[in-house]
The first five atom37 places (N, CA, C, CB, O) and aatype in JSON, in Angstrom:
{
  "aatype": [12, 2, 6, 6, 10, 11, 3, 8, 19, 16, 2, 16, 2, 19, 17, 12, 1, 10, 10, 13, 12, 0, 10, 13, 7, 19, 19, 18, 0, 19, 15, 1, 13, 19, 10, 10, 0, 19, 19, 19, 0, 5, 13, 10, 17, 10, 10, 13, 16, 7, 15, 16, 2, 6, 1, 10, 10, 15, 13, 7, 7, 5, 10, 0, 16, 13, 19, 18, 5, 9, 10, 1, 18, 10, 16, 13, 2, 16, 3, 0, 1, 14, 18, 14, 13, 0, 3, 17, 14, 3, 2, 16, 0, 10, 9, 14, 6, 19, 19, 6, 6, 0, 0, 0, 3, 6, 0, 17, 3, 3, 0, 15, 6, 6, 15, 0, 6, 6, 0, 19, 9, 19, 6, 0, 6, 15, 6, 16, 7, 9, 6, 0, 6, 6, 6, 2, 15, 2, 11, 3, 11, 15],
  "atom_mask": [
    [1, 1, 1, 1, 1],
    [1, 1, 1, 1, 1],
    [1, 1, 1, 1, 1],
    [1, 1, 1, 1, 1],
    [1, 1, 1, 1, 1],
    [1, 1, 1, 1, 1],
    [1, 1, 1, 1, 1],
    [1, 1, 1, 1, 1],
    [1, 1, 1, 1, 1],
    [1, 1, 1, 1, 1],
    [1, 1, 1, 1, 1],
    [1, 1, 1, 1, 1],
    [1, 1, 1, 1, 1],
    [1, 1, 1, 1, 1],
    [1, 1, 1, 1, 1],
    [1, 1, 1, 1, 1],
    [1, 1, 1, 1, 1],
    [1, 1, 1, 1, 1],
    [1, 1, 1, 1, 1],
    [1, 1, 1, 1, 1],
    [1, 1, 1, 1, 1],
    [1, 1, 1, 1, 1],
    [1, 1, 1, 1, 1],
    [1, 1, 1, 1, 1],
    [1, 1, 1, 0, 1],
    [1, 1, 1, 1, 1],
    [1, 1, 1, 1, 1],
    [1, 1, 1, 1, 1],
    [1, 1, 1, 1, 1],
    [1, 1, 1, 1, 1],
    [1, 1, 1, 1, 1],
    [1, 1, 1, 1, 1],
    [1, 1, 1, 1, 1],
    [1, 1, 1, 1, 1],
    [1, 1, 1, 1, 1],
    [1, 1, 1, 1, 1],
    [1, 1, 1, 1, 1],
    [1, 1, 1, 1, 1],
    [1, 1, 1, 1, 1],
    [1, 1, 1, 1, 1],
    [1, 1, 1, 1, 1],
    [1, 1, 1, 1, 1],
    [1, 1, 1, 1, 1],
    [1, 1, 1, 1, 1],
    [1, 1, 1, 1, 1],
    [1, 1, 1, 1, 1],
    [1, 1, 1, 1, 1],
    [1, 1, 1, 1, 1],
    [1, 1, 1, 1, 1],
    [1, 1, 1, 0, 1],
    [1, 1, 1, 1, 1],
    [1, 1, 1, 1, 1],
    [1, 1, 1, 1, 1],
    [1, 1, 1, 1, 1],
    [1, 1, 1, 1, 1],
    [1, 1, 1, 1, 1],
    [1, 1, 1, 1, 1],
    [1, 1, 1, 1, 1],
    [1, 1, 1, 1, 1],
    [1, 1, 1, 0, 1],
    [1, 1, 1, 0, 1],
    [1, 1, 1, 1, 1],
    [1, 1, 1, 1, 1],
    [1, 1, 1, 1, 1],
    [1, 1, 1, 1, 1],
    [1, 1, 1, 1, 1],
    [1, 1, 1, 1, 1],
    [1, 1, 1, 1, 1],
    [1, 1, 1, 1, 1],
    [1, 1, 1, 1, 1],
    [1, 1, 1, 1, 1],
    [1, 1, 1, 1, 1],
    [1, 1, 1, 1, 1],
    [1, 1, 1, 1, 1],
    [1, 1, 1, 1, 1],
    [1, 1, 1, 1, 1],
    [1, 1, 1, 1, 1],
    [1, 1, 1, 1, 1],
    [1, 1, 1, 1, 1],
    [1, 1, 1, 1, 1],
    [1, 1, 1, 1, 1],
    [1, 1, 1, 1, 1],
    [1, 1, 1, 1, 1],
    [1, 1, 1, 1, 1],
    [1, 1, 1, 1, 1],
    [1, 1, 1, 1, 1],
    [1, 1, 1, 1, 1],
    [1, 1, 1, 1, 1],
    [1, 1, 1, 1, 1],
    [1, 1, 1, 1, 1],
    [1, 1, 1, 1, 1],
    [1, 1, 1, 1, 1],
    [1, 1, 1, 1, 1],
    [1, 1, 1, 1, 1],
    [1, 1, 1, 1, 1],
    [1, 1, 1, 1, 1],
    [1, 1, 1, 1, 1],
    [1, 1, 1, 1, 1],
    [1, 1, 1, 1, 1],
    [1, 1, 1, 1, 1],
    [1, 1, 1, 1, 1],
    [1, 1, 1, 1, 1],
    [1, 1, 1, 1, 1],
    [1, 1, 1, 1, 1],
    [1, 1, 1, 1, 1],
    [1, 1, 1, 1, 1],
    [1, 1, 1, 1, 1],
    [1, 1, 1, 1, 1],
    [1, 1, 1, 1, 1],
    [1, 1, 1, 1, 1],
    [1, 1, 1, 1, 1],
    [1, 1, 1, 1, 1],
    [1, 1, 1, 1, 1],
    [1, 1, 1, 1, 1],
    [1, 1, 1, 1, 1],
    [1, 1, 1, 1, 1],
    [1, 1, 1, 1, 1],
    [1, 1, 1, 1, 1],
    [1, 1, 1, 1, 1],
    [1, 1, 1, 1, 1],
    [1, 1, 1, 1, 1],
    [1, 1, 1, 1, 1],
    [1, 1, 1, 1, 1],
    [1, 1, 1, 1, 1],
    [1, 1, 1, 1, 1],
    [1, 1, 1, 1, 1],
    [1, 1, 1, 1, 1],
    [1, 1, 1, 1, 1],
    [1, 1, 1, 0, 1],
    [1, 1, 1, 1, 1],
    [1, 1, 1, 1, 1],
    [1, 1, 1, 1, 1],
    [1, 1, 1, 1, 1],
    [1, 1, 1, 1, 1],
    [1, 1, 1, 1, 1],
    [1, 1, 1, 1, 1],
    [1, 1, 1, 1, 1],
    [1, 1, 1, 1, 1],
    [1, 1, 1, 1, 1],
    [1, 1, 1, 1, 1],
    [1, 1, 1, 1, 1],
    [1, 1, 1, 1, 1]
  ],
  "atom_positions": [
    [[123.23, 98.96, -22.72], [124.17, 99.32, -21.67], [125.53, 99.69, -22.26], [124.32, 98.16, -20.68], [126.15, 100.65, -21.81]],
    [[125.99, 98.95, -23.26], [127.27, 99.25, -23.89], [127.28, 100.63, -24.54], [127.6, 98.2, -24.93], [128.28, 101.35, -24.47]],
    [[126.18, 100.99, -25.16], [126.08, 102.29, -25.82], [126.15, 103.43, -24.79], [124.79, 102.39, -26.64], [126.78, 104.46, -25.03]],
    [[125.48, 103.23, -23.66], [125.49, 104.24, -22.59], [126.89, 104.38, -22.01], [124.5, 103.86, -21.49], [127.36, 105.5, -21.77]],
    [[127.56, 103.28, -21.79], [128.92, 103.3, -21.28], [129.85, 103.99, -22.27], [129.42, 101.87, -20.99], [130.71, 104.78, -21.88]],
    [[129.68, 103.7, -23.53], [130.5, 104.32, -24.56], [130.29, 105.84, -24.59], [130.18, 103.72, -25.94], [131.24, 106.6, -24.77]],
    [[129.04, 106.27, -24.4], [128.75, 107.71, -24.35], [129.46, 108.38, -23.17], [127.24, 107.95, -24.26], [130.02, 109.47, -23.31]],
    [[129.44, 107.7, -22.02], [130.1, 108.26, -20.84], [131.61, 108.33, -21.03], [129.77, 107.43, -19.6], [132.24, 109.33, -20.66]],
    [[132.19, 107.31, -21.58], [133.65, 107.24, -21.75], [134.14, 108.24, -22.8], [134.08, 105.82, -22.14], [135.24, 108.78, -22.68]],
    [[133.34, 108.48, -23.81], [133.76, 109.39, -24.88], [133.31, 110.83, -24.64], [133.22, 108.91, -26.2], [133.54, 111.69, -25.49]],
    [[132.69, 111.11, -23.52], [132.23, 112.46, -23.19], [133.45, 113.35, -22.92], [131.27, 112.44, -21.97], [134.21, 113.1, -21.98]],
    [[133.63, 114.38, -23.73], [134.8, 115.25, -23.59], [134.74, 116.07, -22.31], [134.92, 116.18, -24.79], [135.78, 116.45, -21.78]],
    [[133.54, 116.37, -21.8], [133.42, 117.13, -20.56], [134.03, 116.37, -19.38], [131.96, 117.46, -20.27], [134.64, 116.97, -18.5]],
    [[133.87, 115.06, -19.37], [134.44, 114.25, -18.3], [135.96, 114.28, -18.35], [133.93, 112.8, -18.39], [136.62, 114.4, -17.32]],
    [[136.51, 114.18, -19.54], [137.97, 114.2, -19.69], [138.54, 115.58, -19.4], [138.37, 113.75, -21.1], [139.65, 115.69, -18.88]],
    [[137.81, 116.63, -19.73], [138.25, 117.99, -19.39], [138.23, 118.17, -17.87], [137.35, 119.06, -20.08], [139.11, 118.81, -17.3]],
    [[137.21, 117.6, -17.24], [137.15, 117.68, -15.77], [138.37, 116.99, -15.16], [135.83, 117.04, -15.23], [138.96, 117.51, -14.22]],
    [[138.74, 115.84, -15.69], [139.93, 115.13, -15.2], [141.17, 115.99, -15.36], [140.1, 113.8, -15.94], [142.01, 116.05, -14.46]],
    [[141.29, 116.65, -16.49], [142.45, 117.52, -16.73], [142.49, 118.65, -15.7], [142.4, 118.1, -18.16], [143.54, 118.92, -15.12]],
    [[141.35, 119.3, -15.48], [141.3, 120.38, -14.49], [141.52, 119.86, -13.07], [139.96, 121.11, -14.57], [142.13, 120.54, -12.25]],
    [[141.02, 118.68, -12.79], [141.24, 118.1, -11.47], [142.72, 117.83, -11.23], [140.43, 116.8, -11.3], [143.23, 118.06, -10.14]],
    [[143.42, 117.34, -12.26], [144.86, 117.12, -12.13], [145.59, 118.45, -11.91], [145.42, 116.4, -13.38], [146.49, 118.54, -11.08]],
    [[145.18, 119.48, -12.65], [145.77, 120.8, -12.51], [145.55, 121.33, -11.09], [145.19, 121.76, -13.55], [146.49, 121.8, -10.45]],
    [[144.32, 121.27, -10.61], [144.03, 121.78, -9.27], [144.61, 120.89, -8.18], [142.52, 121.91, -9.09], [144.85, 121.37, -7.07]],
    [[144.83, 119.63, -8.47], [145.53, 118.77, -7.51], [146.95, 119.24, -7.29], [0.0, 0.0, 0.0], [147.44, 119.25, -6.16]],
    [[147.61, 119.63, -8.36], [148.98, 120.16, -8.26], [148.96, 121.51, -7.54], [149.62, 120.32, -9.67], [149.81, 121.76, -6.68]],
    [[148.01, 122.36, -7.89], [147.9, 123.66, -7.22], [147.64, 123.47, -5.73], [146.78, 124.52, -7.85], [148.2, 124.2, -4.9]],
    [[146.81, 122.5, -5.37], [146.54, 122.21, -3.97], [147.81, 121.79, -3.24], [145.47, 121.1, -3.85], [148.07, 122.24, -2.13]],
    [[148.61, 120.93, -3.88], [149.86, 120.48, -3.26], [150.81, 121.67, -3.02], [150.55, 119.42, -4.14], [151.44, 121.75, -1.97]],
    [[150.89, 122.56, -3.97], [151.75, 123.74, -3.83], [151.19, 124.67, -2.75], [151.87, 124.48, -5.18], [151.94, 125.25, -1.97]],
    [[149.88, 124.81, -2.73], [149.26, 125.72, -1.76], [149.51, 125.29, -0.32], [147.76, 125.82, -2.03], [149.53, 126.13, 0.58]],
    [[149.68, 124.01, -0.09], [149.98, 123.53, 1.26], [151.32, 124.09, 1.75], [150.01, 121.98, 1.29], [151.45, 124.46, 2.92]],
    [[152.3, 124.15, 0.85], [153.6, 124.71, 1.22], [153.51, 126.22, 1.44], [154.66, 124.39, 0.14], [154.14, 126.76, 2.34]],
    [[152.72, 126.9, 0.61], [152.53, 128.34, 0.78], [151.81, 128.61, 2.11], [151.71, 128.93, -0.41], [152.17, 129.54, 2.83]],
    [[150.82, 127.79, 2.43], [150.11, 127.94, 3.69], [151.05, 127.72, 4.88], [148.94, 126.97, 3.76], [150.97, 128.43, 5.88]],
    [[151.91, 126.74, 4.77], [152.89, 126.5, 5.82], [153.82, 127.7, 5.99], [153.72, 125.23, 5.51], [154.14, 128.08, 7.11]],
    [[154.24, 128.3, 4.88], [155.09, 129.49, 4.94], [154.36, 130.66, 5.62], [155.55, 129.9, 3.52], [154.96, 131.4, 6.39]],
    [[153.07, 130.82, 5.33], [152.29, 131.88, 5.97], [152.17, 131.63, 7.47], [150.87, 131.98, 5.33], [152.29, 132.57, 8.26]],
    [[151.95, 130.39, 7.86], [151.83, 130.05, 9.28], [153.14, 130.35, 10.01], [151.46, 128.55, 9.46], [153.14, 130.97, 11.07]],
    [[154.25, 129.93, 9.44], [155.55, 130.16, 10.06], [155.86, 131.66, 10.12], [156.66, 129.41, 9.29], [156.31, 132.16, 11.15]],
    [[155.61, 132.37, 9.04], [155.87, 133.81, 9.01], [155.01, 134.54, 10.04], [155.61, 134.37, 7.6], [155.49, 135.45, 10.71]],
    [[153.75, 134.15, 10.15], [152.86, 134.8, 11.12], [153.32, 134.53, 12.55], [151.41, 134.32, 10.93], [153.29, 135.42, 13.4]],
    [[153.76, 133.3, 12.81], [154.26, 132.97, 14.14], [155.5, 133.78, 14.48], [154.57, 131.47, 14.23], [155.62, 134.34, 15.57]],
    [[156.43, 133.85, 13.52], [157.65, 134.62, 13.76], [157.33, 136.1, 13.95], [158.63, 134.44, 12.59], [157.94, 136.77, 14.79]],
    [[156.39, 136.61, 13.18], [156.0, 138.01, 13.31], [155.45, 138.26, 14.71], [154.95, 138.38, 12.24], [155.8, 139.25, 15.36]],
    [[154.58, 137.36, 15.17], [154.02, 137.48, 16.51], [155.1, 137.37, 17.57], [152.96, 136.41, 16.74], [155.07, 138.1, 18.57]],
    [[156.03, 136.47, 17.37], [157.1, 136.25, 18.34], [157.96, 137.5, 18.5], [157.97, 135.07, 17.9], [158.32, 137.86, 19.63]],
    [[158.29, 138.17, 17.4], [159.22, 139.3, 17.46], [158.53, 140.66, 17.66], [160.03, 139.34, 16.21], [159.15, 141.6, 18.15]],
    [[157.26, 140.78, 17.27], [156.59, 142.08, 17.41], [155.51, 142.09, 18.48], [155.98, 142.49, 16.09], [155.14, 143.16, 18.97]],
    [[155.02, 140.93, 18.85], [153.96, 140.86, 19.86], [152.56, 141.02, 19.3], [0.0, 0.0, 0.0], [151.59, 140.99, 20.07]],
    [[152.43, 141.19, 18.0], [151.1, 141.31, 17.38], [151.13, 140.6, 16.03], [150.68, 142.81, 17.22], [152.2, 140.32, 15.48]],
    [[149.95, 140.32, 15.51], [149.88, 139.64, 14.22], [149.97, 140.65, 13.08], [148.58, 138.83, 14.11], [149.68, 141.83, 13.26]],
    [[150.38, 140.18, 11.93], [150.52, 141.0, 10.73], [149.18, 140.96, 9.99], [151.69, 140.49, 9.83], [148.72, 139.9, 9.58]],
    [[148.57, 142.13, 9.8], [147.26, 142.21, 9.16], [147.28, 141.68, 7.72], [146.76, 143.64, 9.17], [146.33, 141.03, 7.29]],
    [[148.35, 141.97, 7.0], [148.44, 141.49, 5.61], [148.53, 139.97, 5.55], [149.66, 142.12, 4.91], [147.92, 139.34, 4.69]],
    [[149.29, 139.38, 6.47], [149.37, 137.93, 6.52], [148.04, 137.32, 6.94], [150.48, 137.49, 7.49], [147.66, 136.26, 6.43]],
    [[147.32, 137.98, 7.86], [146.0, 137.51, 8.24], [145.06, 137.49, 7.04], [145.42, 138.39, 9.36], [144.34, 136.52, 6.8]],
    [[145.07, 138.57, 6.3], [144.21, 138.69, 5.12], [144.57, 137.63, 4.07], [144.32, 140.1, 4.52], [143.7, 136.94, 3.55]],
    [[145.87, 137.53, 3.77], [146.3, 136.55, 2.78], [146.0, 135.12, 3.25], [147.79, 136.71, 2.49], [145.6, 134.28, 2.45]],
    [[146.19, 134.85, 4.53], [145.89, 133.53, 5.06], [144.42, 133.18, 4.91], [0.0, 0.0, 0.0], [144.08, 132.04, 4.57]],
    [[143.54, 134.15, 5.15], [142.11, 133.92, 4.95], [141.77, 133.67, 3.5], [0.0, 0.0, 0.0], [140.96, 132.79, 3.18]],
    [[142.38, 134.44, 2.62], [142.16, 134.26, 1.18], [142.66, 132.89, 0.72], [142.85, 135.37, 0.39], [141.98, 132.2, -0.04]],
    [[143.83, 132.52, 1.19], [144.41, 131.23, 0.81], [143.56, 130.07, 1.34], [145.85, 131.12, 1.32], [143.37, 129.07, 0.65]],
    [[143.07, 130.21, 2.56], [142.21, 129.17, 3.14], [140.93, 129.01, 2.31], [141.86, 129.51, 4.6], [140.49, 127.89, 2.06]],
    [[140.35, 130.12, 1.89], [139.15, 130.07, 1.07], [139.45, 129.45, -0.29], [138.56, 131.47, 0.88], [138.66, 128.66, -0.81]],
    [[140.59, 129.79, -0.87], [141.0, 129.23, -2.15], [141.18, 127.71, -2.05], [142.31, 129.88, -2.63], [140.72, 126.97, -2.92]],
    [[141.84, 127.26, -1.0], [142.03, 125.82, -0.79], [140.68, 125.12, -0.62], [142.94, 125.55, 0.44], [140.46, 124.03, -1.14]],
    [[139.78, 125.77, 0.13], [138.43, 125.22, 0.32], [137.72, 125.08, -1.02], [137.61, 126.12, 1.27], [137.07, 124.06, -1.27]],
    [[137.83, 126.08, -1.88], [137.21, 126.02, -3.2], [137.81, 124.9, -4.04], [137.36, 127.36, -3.93], [137.09, 124.2, -4.76]],
    [[139.11, 124.71, -3.96], [139.77, 123.63, -4.7], [139.24, 122.28, -4.21], [141.31, 123.7, -4.53], [138.9, 121.41, -5.02]],
    [[139.18, 122.11, -2.91], [138.72, 120.83, -2.36], [137.26, 120.55, -2.73], [138.89, 120.81, -0.84], [136.9, 119.4, -2.99]],
    [[136.43, 121.58, -2.75], [135.03, 121.38, -3.16], [134.97, 120.95, -4.63], [134.2, 122.68, -2.94], [134.14, 120.11, -4.99]],
    [[135.83, 121.52, -5.46], [135.85, 121.15, -6.88], [136.37, 119.72, -7.05], [136.72, 122.13, -7.68], [135.8, 118.94, -7.82]],
    [[137.43, 119.38, -6.34], [138.01, 118.05, -6.48], [137.09, 116.95, -5.97], [139.33, 117.98, -5.74], [137.14, 115.82, -6.45]],
    [[136.26, 117.26, -5.0], [135.36, 116.25, -4.43], [133.98, 116.27, -5.08], [135.22, 116.47, -2.94], [133.04, 115.65, -4.58]],
    [[133.84, 116.98, -6.2], [132.61, 117.04, -6.98], [131.46, 117.71, -6.24], [132.21, 115.66, -7.39], [130.29, 117.5, -6.59]],
    [[131.75, 118.51, -5.23], [130.69, 119.23, -4.53], [130.27, 120.48, -5.29], [131.15, 119.61, -3.14], [129.22, 121.06, -5.01]],
    [[131.08, 120.89, -6.25], [130.74, 122.02, -7.1], [131.39, 121.83, -8.46], [131.18, 123.37, -6.45], [132.41, 121.15, -8.6]],
    [[130.77, 122.45, -9.46], [131.37, 122.45, -10.79], [132.09, 123.76, -11.08], [130.3, 122.19, -11.85], [132.72, 123.91, -12.12]],
    [[131.98, 124.7, -10.16], [132.64, 126.0, -10.33], [134.14, 125.84, -10.12], [132.06, 127.06, -9.35], [134.59, 125.39, -9.06]],
    [[134.9, 126.2, -11.13], [136.36, 126.11, -11.02], [136.89, 127.31, -10.23], [137.03, 126.05, -12.43], [136.44, 128.44, -10.43]],
    [[137.84, 127.06, -9.33], [138.41, 128.16, -8.54], [139.31, 129.06, -9.4], [139.22, 127.61, -7.36], [139.43, 128.87, -10.61]],
    [[139.92, 130.04, -8.75], [140.87, 130.94, -9.4], [141.9, 130.11, -10.16], [141.56, 131.88, -8.37], [142.39, 129.13, -9.6]],
    [[142.25, 130.43, -11.34], [142.1, 131.64, -12.14], [140.86, 131.66, -13.02], [143.31, 131.8, -12.99], [140.71, 132.57, -13.83]],
    [[139.97, 130.68, -12.88], [138.74, 130.66, -13.67], [137.63, 131.46, -13.0], [138.28, 129.23, -13.89], [136.58, 131.69, -13.61]],
    [[137.84, 131.87, -11.79], [136.92, 132.73, -11.05], [137.76, 133.8, -10.37], [136.06, 131.91, -9.99], [138.99, 133.77, -10.44]],
    [[137.11, 134.74, -9.72], [137.84, 135.79, -9.0], [138.61, 135.19, -7.83], [136.87, 136.88, -8.51], [138.2, 134.18, -7.25]],
    [[139.73, 135.84, -7.48], [140.48, 135.44, -6.29], [139.59, 135.72, -5.08], [141.86, 136.2, -6.18], [139.03, 136.82, -4.97]],
    [[139.46, 134.76, -4.18], [138.54, 134.96, -3.04], [139.06, 136.03, -2.08], [138.33, 133.64, -2.29], [140.27, 136.19, -1.9]],
    [[138.12, 136.75, -1.47], [138.54, 137.67, -0.43], [138.55, 136.91, 0.9], [137.6, 138.93, -0.36], [138.03, 135.8, 0.98]],
    [[139.12, 137.5, 1.91], [139.31, 136.76, 3.15], [138.03, 136.64, 3.96], [140.37, 137.41, 3.99], [138.04, 136.01, 5.02]],
    [[136.93, 137.23, 3.51], [135.66, 137.1, 4.21], [134.67, 136.24, 3.46], [135.07, 138.46, 4.46], [133.49, 136.22, 3.8]],
    [[135.12, 135.52, 2.44], [134.21, 134.75, 1.61], [133.44, 133.68, 2.39], [134.97, 134.09, 0.49], [132.28, 133.41, 2.08]],
    [[134.06, 133.09, 3.38], [133.39, 132.04, 4.14], [132.69, 132.57, 5.38], [134.39, 130.98, 4.55], [131.9, 131.85, 5.98]],
    [[132.95, 133.79, 5.76], [132.4, 134.31, 7.0], [130.88, 134.45, 6.96], [133.02, 135.65, 7.3], [130.25, 134.11, 7.97]],
    [[130.23, 134.93, 5.89], [128.77, 135.05, 5.92], [128.06, 133.74, 6.24], [128.27, 135.57, 4.6], [127.05, 133.75, 6.94]],
    [[128.57, 132.61, 5.75], [127.94, 131.33, 6.06], [128.01, 131.07, 7.56], [128.62, 130.18, 5.29], [127.03, 130.61, 8.16]],
    [[129.14, 131.35, 8.15], [129.31, 131.12, 9.59], [128.42, 132.07, 10.38], [130.79, 131.29, 10.0], [127.81, 131.66, 11.36]],
    [[128.35, 133.33, 9.95], [127.54, 134.32, 10.65], [126.06, 133.94, 10.56], [127.77, 135.72, 10.07], [125.34, 134.04, 11.55]],
    [[125.59, 133.49, 9.37], [124.2, 133.09, 9.22], [123.87, 131.91, 10.12], [123.9, 132.75, 7.77], [122.83, 131.89, 10.77]],
    [[124.76, 130.92, 10.15], [124.52, 129.76, 11.0], [124.49, 130.15, 12.47], [125.59, 128.7, 10.77], [123.64, 129.68, 13.22]],
    [[125.41, 131.02, 12.88], [125.45, 131.45, 14.28], [124.19, 132.25, 14.62], [126.7, 132.3, 14.55], [123.65, 132.09, 15.71]],
    [[123.73, 133.1, 13.71], [122.52, 133.88, 13.95], [121.31, 132.97, 14.07], [122.31, 134.91, 12.83], [120.45, 133.18, 14.93]],
    [[121.23, 131.96, 13.21], [120.11, 131.02, 13.27], [120.14, 130.24, 14.59], [120.15, 130.04, 12.08], [119.1, 130.06, 15.22]],
    [[121.32, 129.79, 15.0], [121.44, 129.08, 16.27], [121.06, 129.99, 17.43], [122.88, 128.55, 16.46], [120.39, 129.56, 18.37]],
    [[121.5, 131.25, 17.37], [121.21, 132.19, 18.44], [119.72, 132.47, 18.51], [121.99, 133.5, 18.24], [119.16, 132.54, 19.61]],
    [[119.07, 132.64, 17.36], [117.62, 132.88, 17.35], [116.88, 131.69, 17.95], [117.12, 133.16, 15.92], [115.93, 131.85, 18.71]],
    [[117.33, 130.48, 17.59], [116.71, 129.27, 18.13], [116.91, 129.21, 19.64], [117.3, 128.01, 17.45], [115.98, 128.89, 20.38]],
    [[118.12, 129.5, 20.1], [118.42, 129.49, 21.52], [117.6, 130.54, 22.26], [119.92, 129.72, 21.75], [117.09, 130.27, 23.35]],
    [[117.45, 131.74, 21.67], [116.68, 132.8, 22.31], [115.21, 132.4, 22.44], [116.79, 134.1, 21.51], [114.6, 132.62, 23.49]],
    [[114.65, 131.8, 21.38], [113.25, 131.37, 21.43], [113.06, 130.28, 22.47], [112.79, 130.87, 20.05], [112.09, 130.3, 23.22]],
    [[113.97, 129.34, 22.53], [113.89, 128.27, 23.51], [114.05, 128.82, 24.92], [114.95, 127.2, 23.23], [113.37, 128.37, 25.85]],
    [[114.94, 129.78, 25.07], [115.19, 130.37, 26.38], [113.96, 131.13, 26.87], [116.41, 131.32, 26.33], [113.6, 131.04, 28.04]],
    [[113.3, 131.88, 25.96], [112.09, 132.62, 26.34], [110.98, 131.67, 26.76], [111.61, 133.49, 25.18], [110.3, 131.92, 27.76]],
    [[110.79, 130.58, 26.03], [109.77, 129.59, 26.38], [110.07, 128.97, 27.73], [109.67, 128.49, 25.3], [109.18, 128.77, 28.55]],
    [[111.33, 128.67, 27.97], [111.73, 128.07, 29.24], [111.51, 129.05, 30.38], [113.19, 127.62, 29.19], [111.06, 128.66, 31.46]],
    [[111.82, 130.34, 30.15], [111.62, 131.34, 31.19], [110.14, 131.49, 31.52], [112.2, 132.69, 30.75], [109.78, 131.61, 32.69]],
    [[109.27, 131.49, 30.49], [107.83, 131.59, 30.73], [107.34, 130.42, 31.55], [107.07, 131.66, 29.41], [106.55, 130.6, 32.47]],
    [[107.8, 129.22, 31.23], [107.38, 128.03, 31.96], [107.83, 128.1, 33.41], [107.93, 126.77, 31.3], [107.08, 127.72, 34.31]],
    [[109.04, 128.58, 33.65], [109.56, 128.69, 35.02], [108.75, 129.72, 35.8], [111.05, 129.07, 35.02], [108.4, 129.49, 36.96]],
    [[108.46, 130.85, 35.17], [107.7, 131.9, 35.85], [106.31, 131.4, 36.2], [107.6, 133.16, 34.97], [105.84, 131.6, 37.32]],
    [[105.64, 130.76, 35.25], [104.3, 130.26, 35.5], [104.32, 129.19, 36.58], [103.68, 129.69, 34.21], [103.46, 129.19, 37.46]],
    [[105.29, 128.3, 36.53], [105.38, 127.27, 37.55], [105.69, 127.86, 38.91], [106.44, 126.26, 37.18], [105.2, 127.37, 39.93]],
    [[106.48, 128.92, 38.95], [106.83, 129.55, 40.22], [105.61, 130.21, 40.84], [107.94, 130.58, 40.02], [105.51, 130.31, 42.07]],
    [[104.68, 130.66, 39.99], [103.49, 131.3, 40.51], [102.52, 130.3, 41.16], [102.78, 132.05, 39.4], [101.75, 130.67, 42.05]],
    [[102.56, 129.07, 40.74], [101.67, 128.07, 41.32], [102.48, 127.15, 42.21], [100.94, 127.26, 40.22], [103.69, 127.0, 42.05]],
    [[101.8, 126.54, 43.13], [102.48, 125.67, 44.07], [102.87, 124.34, 43.45], [101.61, 125.43, 45.28], [103.98, 123.85, 43.66]],
    [[101.97, 123.76, 42.68], [102.22, 122.42, 42.16], [102.63, 122.4, 40.7], [101.0, 121.57, 42.35], [103.21, 121.43, 40.23]],
    [[102.34, 123.47, 40.0], [102.64, 123.49, 38.57], [101.52, 122.92, 37.74], [0.0, 0.0, 0.0], [101.55, 123.02, 36.51]],
    [[100.52, 122.31, 38.39], [99.39, 121.74, 37.65], [98.6, 122.86, 37.0], [98.49, 120.89, 38.58], [98.16, 122.74, 35.86]],
    [[98.4, 123.96, 37.75], [97.67, 125.09, 37.19], [98.37, 125.63, 35.94], [97.52, 126.21, 38.24], [97.72, 126.02, 34.98]],
    [[99.71, 125.63, 35.97], [100.47, 126.13, 34.82], [100.26, 125.24, 33.6], [101.96, 126.2, 35.16], [100.12, 125.74, 32.49]],
    [[100.23, 123.94, 33.82], [100.0, 123.03, 32.71], [98.61, 123.24, 32.13], [100.19, 121.58, 33.15], [98.43, 123.2, 30.91]],
    [[97.62, 123.45, 32.99], [96.25, 123.67, 32.53], [96.17, 124.97, 31.75], [95.28, 123.7, 33.73], [95.49, 125.03, 30.72]],
    [[96.86, 126.03, 32.22], [96.86, 127.3, 31.51], [97.49, 127.16, 30.13], [97.6, 128.35, 32.33], [96.98, 127.7, 29.15]],
    [[98.6, 126.44, 30.07], [99.28, 126.24, 28.78], [98.41, 125.46, 27.82], [100.61, 125.52, 28.98], [98.38, 125.77, 26.63]],
    [[97.71, 124.45, 28.3], [96.85, 123.67, 27.41], [95.66, 124.49, 26.97], [96.37, 122.38, 28.1], [95.18, 124.32, 25.85]],
    [[95.17, 125.4, 27.83], [94.06, 126.29, 27.44], [94.53, 127.29, 26.4], [93.5, 127.03, 28.68], [93.78, 127.62, 25.48]],
    [[95.77, 127.78, 26.52], [96.33, 128.71, 25.53], [96.48, 128.03, 24.17], [97.69, 129.26, 26.0], [96.21, 128.62, 23.13]],
    [[96.91, 126.76, 24.19], [97.1, 126.03, 22.94], [95.79, 125.78, 22.22], [97.8, 124.71, 23.19], [95.73, 125.78, 20.99]],
    [[94.72, 125.57, 22.99], [93.4, 125.32, 22.4], [92.82, 126.56, 21.76], [92.44, 124.8, 23.45], [92.09, 126.46, 20.77]],
    [[93.12, 127.74, 22.31], [92.54, 128.97, 21.77], [93.33, 129.59, 20.66], [92.39, 129.96, 22.84], [92.93, 130.63, 20.13]]
  ]
}
């Protein structure tokens, strides 16, 4: 056990990770102030012009993705180091995940809705619904 512990403590990769985590912790702290500045600037822009600033929207999305990448690295959910060790994220980096999840949910809802509609139609055709249940069980058997 002592030898294993010694190997873990003397592992340079672990100490390098600590160094990068400290670096990204500082970057995260600074990014919070930059994010606050973007929020305030966007609000003021909206207040005085009546519309949002596209460049601030884009930068805000990029910054949000960057912060997300930092937090994933700091919480050991990924070993991939964020910018400057990777490309600066674009403002749509997180959108495909959301779109895929929404599409999967929608497909599930559509399938459930179609099954429910079929059951309602079949039940509406019969007086008691017993015939519909018998038909469904016969379909499942075949």
